[in-house]
C-alpha positions in Angstrom: 0.0 0.1 -0.1 1.4 3.4 -1.0 0.6 6.6 0.9 1.7 10.1 0.4 1.1 12.3 3.2 1.3 16.0 2.1 0.9 19.3 3.1 0.9 22.9 1.2 1.5 26.4 2.2 -0.4 29.2 0.4 -0.8 33.0 0.1 -4.2 32.8 2.3 -7.0 31.2 3.0 -9.9 31.4 -0.2 -9.3 29.8 -3.3 -12.4 31.8 -4.4 -9.9 34.8 -4.2 -7.5 33.5 -6.4 -4.9 32.6 -3.4 -2.3 30.5 -4.5 -0.1 27.4 -3.4 3.7 28.7 -2.1 5.0 25.3 -0.9 4.2 21.3 -1.2 5.6 19.0 0.8 4.9 15.3 0.9 6.6 12.1 2.3 6.1 8.6 1.3 4.8 5.8 3.0 5.2 1.7 1.8 3.0 -0.7 3.8 3.1 1.8 7.0 6.7 2.5 6.5 8.5 5.8 5.6 10.6 5.2 2.7 12.8 8.1 3.1 11.5 9.6 -0.6 9.8 12.9 -0.4 8.9 15.6 -2.9 9.5 19.1 -1.9 8.8 22.3 -4.2 8.5 26.5 -3.0 6.4 27.8 -5.4 6.0 31.3 -6.9 2.1 32.1 -6.6 2.4 35.2 -9.2 0.1 37.2 -6.2 1.1 39.0 -3.3 0.9 36.8 0.1 -1.6 37.9 2.6 0.2 39.6 5.8 -1.6 36.9 8.2 -0.8 34.2 5.9 3.0 35.3 6.1 2.7 35.2 9.9 2.1 31.5 10.0 4.4 30.1 7.4 7.0 32.8 7.2 7.5 32.7 3.9 8.1 36.0 1.6 7.6 37.0 -2.2 11.2 37.9 -1.9 12.3 34.5 -0.8 10.2 32.8 -3.7 11.6 35.5 -6.5 13.4 32.6 -8.2 11.5 29.7 -7.8 9.2 28.3 -10.4 5.6 28.7 -11.1 3.3 25.6 -10.3 2.8 24.7 -14.1 6.4 24.0 -14.5 6.2 21.3 -11.1 2.7 20.0 -12.2 4.3 17.5 -14.0 6.7 16.2 -11.2 4.2 17.0 -8.8 2.0 14.2 -10.2 4.3 11.8 -11.1 5.3 11.5 -7.3 1.9 11.3 -6.3 -0.1 9.7 -8.9 -1.8 6.2 -7.8 -1.2 7.1 -4.4 -3.5 7.4 -1.0 -2.9 11.1 -0.3 -3.3 11.4 3.9 -3.9 15.1 4.3 -4.8 17.0 7.6 -8.5 19.2 6.9 -8.0 17.6 3.1 -10.5 19.7 1.8 -8.4 23.1 2.2 -5.3 21.7 0.5 -7.2 19.4 -2.3 -9.0 22.6 -3.2 -6.1 24.4 -3.8 -4.3 21.9 -5.6 -7.8 21.5 -8.0 -7.5 25.3 -8.1 -3.9 25.1 -9.6 -4.8 22.1 -11.7 -7.8 24.7 -13.2 -5.3 27.0 -14.4 -3.6 24.7 -16.4 -5.0 22.9 -19.4 -7.9 20.3 -18.8 -6.0 17.1 -19.2 -5.2 17.7 -15.7 -8.7 17.5 -14.1 -8.6 16.9 -10.4 -6.4 15.2 -7.9 -9.5 12.8 -7.4 -8.8 11.6 -10.5 -5.3 10.5 -9.7 -5.7 9.3 -5.9 -8.0 8.3 -2.9 -7.6 11.3 0.3 -7.8 10.7 3.6 -8.8 13.6 6.2 -6.7 13.0 9.1 -8.9 15.6 10.9 -12.0 14.3 9.8 -10.4 11.2 11.5 -9.5 12.6 14.5 -12.5 14.2 15.0 -14.3 10.7 15.1 -11.6 9.2 17.8 -11.7 12.4 20.1 -15.1 14.1 19.6 -15.2 17.2 21.7 -11.6 17.8 21.8 -8.9 19.8 19.8 -7.4 18.2 16.9 -5.2 20.4 15.0 -1.6 19.1 14.3 -0.4 20.3 17.6 -3.0 19.1 19.7 -2.7 15.9 18.2 1.2 15.9 18.5 1.0 16.1 22.2 -2.0 13.5 22.3 0.1 11.0 20.8 3.6 11.7 22.2 5.2 12.9 18.7 7.7 15.9 19.2 6.8 18.6 17.5 9.5 21.1 18.9 10.9 22.2 15.7 7.5 23.3 14.3 8.1 27.3 15.3 6.3 28.1 12.0 4.3 26.1 9.7 6.1 24.5 6.7 5.2 22.2 4.5 8.0 19.7 4.6 7.8 19.8 8.2 4.4 19.4 8.4 4.0 16.3 6.3 7.0 14.7 8.1 5.3 15.2 11.5 1.6 13.9 9.8 3.3 11.1 9.1 4.3 10.3 12.5 0.6 11.0 14.0 -1.4 8.9 11.2 0.7 5.7 12.5 0.3 6.3 15.9 -3.5 7.5 15.6 -3.6 4.6 12.8 -2.4 2.0 15.6 1.4 1.9 14.1 5.3 2.0 13.7 6.6 5.0 15.9 8.7 5.1 18.3 7.9 7.7 20.9 11.2 9.5 20.6 10.5 10.4 17.4 12.9 13.4 17.2 15.8 14.0 19.6 18.0 17.2 20.2 21.4 16.7 19.6 23.7 16.8 22.7 26.3 19.1 21.2 22.8 21.4 20.4 20.4 23.9 22.7 19.0 26.0 19.6 17.0 22.9 18.2 19.6 22.3 15.5 20.7 18.4 14.9 17.2 17.2 16.1 16.5 13.9 13.9 13.2 11.9 13.5 14.2 8.4 14.8 11.6 5.4 13.5 11.8 2.0 14.0 14.3 0.3 11.9 13.5 -2.1 8.8 16.2 -4.7 10.0 14.5 -6.0 13.2 13.8 -9.7 13.0 10.6 -10.9 12.5 8.0 -11.6 15.5 8.5 -15.1 16.9 5.2 -17.2 16.3 4.7 -19.7 18.9 2.7 -22.9 18.5 1.2 -25.4 20.7 2.3 -28.8 21.0 0.2 -31.5 20.8 0.9 -32.2 24.6 -0.2 -28.7 25.3 -3.4 -28.9 23.3 -4.3 -32.4 25.0 -3.6 -31.0 28.1 -5.9 -27.9 27.2 -8.8 -30.1 26.5 -8.7 -31.8 29.9 -8.7 -28.6 31.2 -11.9 -27.7 29.7 -13.6 -30.6 30.3 -12.4 -30.6 34.2 -14.5 -27.1 33.9 -17.8 -28.6 32.2 -17.6 -31.2 34.9 -17.2 -29.1 37.9 -19.7 -26.0 36.2 -21.9 -28.7 34.8 -22.0 -26.3 31.4 -19.5 -26.2 28.8 -17.4 -23.2 29.1 -18.5 -20.2 26.6 -15.4 -19.9 24.7 -15.1 -23.5 24.0 -18.9 -23.2 22.3 -18.8 -23.1 18.2 -21.1 -20.3 16.8 -22.7 -22.1 14.6 -23.7 -19.3 12.6 -20.1 -18.6 11.5 
């Protein structure tokens, strides 16, 4: 199973006001394991960035001056996400912006849903934790995911953090010490994401011996004789 955990940063909140994507970050999971492959691009939006949006992500138009416009990275982006399941926090927001960018290109691009299934982790979190805060910072705290590097929003960092949260939220494969601070640095530099390695030995499977099965059956018969009825866990469901 191939999944792409994705995040975007934008010039503002509303596509109806022709706001644009300025950053895309995405990391790849295969069979719920991070592969190390990622997609990260800054994009020139061909418009001004709202002051409030810049306060959130810290990306200025001056920084984006030499970055490509969306149509120059569109094919590369699609090649990375095609046929994967997209995992996005508040998916309608990011999907809406991606489709807005596609709409500005020729019609062959269609919608991102034509290429990928989409999972919204915000909707998932609201089902799991009704009535609680379910933004990414709150989920990091709830699932013990270290987000201390997250001074500002950044698409690739947020995608990496969301991958850890998603795996924890759906029951899988994260080390609770996901990020550690280097002993040589007290300013947040040198931290790294630590996840379970792929070279772990397989989990051993223990099978009961014939003698153990016979002893178990004898124990069940003894319970039945003492209680006057067959143990509930020994009764086969005839409807199965």
